[in-house]
C-alpha positions in Angstrom: -10.9 -9.8 -11.8 -9.0 -10.3 -8.6 -5.5 -11.2 -9.7 -4.7 -12.3 -6.2 -6.5 -15.6 -6.8 -4.8 -16.5 -10.0 -1.3 -15.1 -9.5 1.4 -17.7 -8.8 2.8 -17.8 -5.3 6.3 -16.7 -6.4 4.8 -13.5 -7.9 2.8 -12.7 -4.8 6.0 -13.3 -2.7 7.8 -10.6 -4.8 4.9 -8.2 -4.4 4.8 -8.7 -0.6 8.6 -8.2 -0.5 8.0 -4.8 -2.3 5.4 -3.9 0.3 7.8 -4.7 3.1 10.5 -2.5 1.5 8.0 0.3 1.0 7.0 0.1 4.7 10.6 0.1 5.9 11.5 3.0 3.8 8.4 5.0 4.7 9.0 4.4 8.5 12.6 5.4 8.1 12.5 8.4 5.7 8.8 9.1 5.0 9.4 8.4 1.4 8.6 5.5 -1.0 10.7 5.1 -4.1 8.7 5.1 -7.3 10.3 1.8 -8.4 8.6 0.0 -5.5 5.1 1.1 -6.6 6.1 0.5 -10.2 7.2 -3.0 -9.3 3.8 -3.7 -7.7 2.0 -2.4 -10.8 4.3 -4.4 -13.1 3.6 -7.5 -11.0 -0.1 -7.0 -11.7 0.5 -6.9 -15.4 2.7 -10.0 -15.2 -0.1 -11.8 -13.4 -2.5 -10.7 -16.3 0.0 -12.0 -18.9 0.3 -15.3 -17.1 -3.5 -15.6 -16.6 -4.4 -14.8 -20.2 -7.3 -12.6 -21.4 -9.4 -11.3 -18.6 -13.0 -10.1 -19.2 -13.3 -8.1 -15.9 -10.0 -6.3 -16.2 -11.8 -3.0 -16.7 -12.7 -3.1 -13.0 -9.0 -3.2 -11.9 -8.1 -0.4 -14.3 -11.2 1.7 -13.2 -10.2 1.3 -9.5 -6.6 2.2 -10.2 -7.7 5.3 -12.1 -10.2 6.4 -9.4 -7.7 5.9 -6.6 -5.0 7.8 -8.5 -7.4 10.7 -9.3 -8.9 11.0 -5.9 -5.5 10.4 -4.3 -4.0 13.2 -6.3 -6.6 15.6 -4.7 -5.9 14.2 -1.3 -2.2 14.7 -1.9 -2.8 18.3 -3.1 -4.7 18.9 0.2 -1.6 17.6 2.1 -3.5 14.8 3.8 -1.5 11.9 2.3 1.9 11.6 0.7 2.4 11.1 -3.0 4.3 7.8 -2.5 1.4 6.5 -0.4 -1.1 7.4 -3.2 1.0 5.7 -5.8 1.5 2.6 -3.7 -2.3 2.4 -3.0 -3.1 2.9 -6.7 -0.6 0.2 -7.7 -2.1 -2.2 -5.2 -5.6 -1.5 -6.7 -4.5 -3.0 -10.0 -4.5 -6.4 -8.2 -8.2 -6.3 -7.2 -11.6 -5.8 -8.8 -14.3 -3.5 -7.5 -15.8 -6.1 -5.2 -12.4 -6.7 -3.4 -11.3 -3.1 -3.9 -13.6 -1.5 -1.4 -12.8 -4.3 1.0 -9.1 -3.5 0.5 -9.7 0.2 1.1 -11.6 -0.6 4.4 -8.8 -2.9 5.5 -6.2 -0.2 4.7 -8.2 2.4 6.6 -8.6 0.1 9.7 -4.9 -0.8 9.6 -4.1 2.9 9.3 -6.2 3.8 12.3 -4.4 1.1 14.4 -1.0 2.2 13.1 -1.8 5.8 13.9 -2.5 4.9 17.5 0.6 2.8 17.9 2.9 5.3 16.3 1.4 8.1 18.5 2.2 6.0 21.6 5.7 5.1 20.3 6.5 8.7 19.6 5.8 9.8 23.1 8.0 7.2 24.7 11.3 8.5 26.0 13.6 7.7 23.1 17.2 9.1 23.0 17.5 12.0 20.6 20.0 10.1 18.5 17.4 7.5 17.8 14.7 10.0 16.9 17.1 11.6 14.3 17.6 8.3 12.5 14.0 7.4 11.8 10.9 9.3 10.9 8.8 6.8 12.8 10.1 8.1 16.2 10.1 11.8 15.4 7.3 13.8 17.0 5.3 16.0 14.7 6.1 14.0 11.5 3.5 12.5 9.3 2.4 9.0 9.9 4.2 6.5 7.5 1.1 5.0 5.8 2.9 2.3 3.6 2.7 -0.2 6.5 -1.1 0.2 6.6 -1.4 -0.1 2.8 0.7 -3.3 3.0 -1.3 -4.8 5.8 -4.6 -4.0 4.1 -3.3 -5.5 0.9 -2.1 -8.6 2.7 -5.4 -9.0 4.5 -7.5 -8.8 1.3 -5.0 -11.2 -0.3 -5.5 -13.7 2.4 -9.3 -13.4 2.2 -9.3 -13.7 -1.6 -7.1 -16.8 -1.6 -9.3 -18.7 0.9 
């Protein structure tokens, strides 16, 4: 079941705020606190509790488990950060399999656009003092992917609630 359709607006607002916090922290320090991902996951369980028994909940849990398992391998290969994997897995709790693959495509597309923008931003002539303050501006650093995850989640949220 896609919890995005049944969750109250106030709960989604809190979840979106957590995504904004994750994106800001990731762009600044290339880290995402565990409590942010945990908050998004807890939000999904709150939505479940408010909605009552859900028959298709197994799909959400399966998607969460698959993303966490495959993501752990991707992390071990050094292709994506652990915080990004946990954030993506927590966001998967909100969607079923039908919306899950759409969310992953939206995240991948947002990630591609973000990579291009960040690459251009990093090659602009920023003062060294600015580069030292934020990972987003430092050349050779990883791409902060929380923004792409948040944009992909927001996109699928918008589509699901139409």
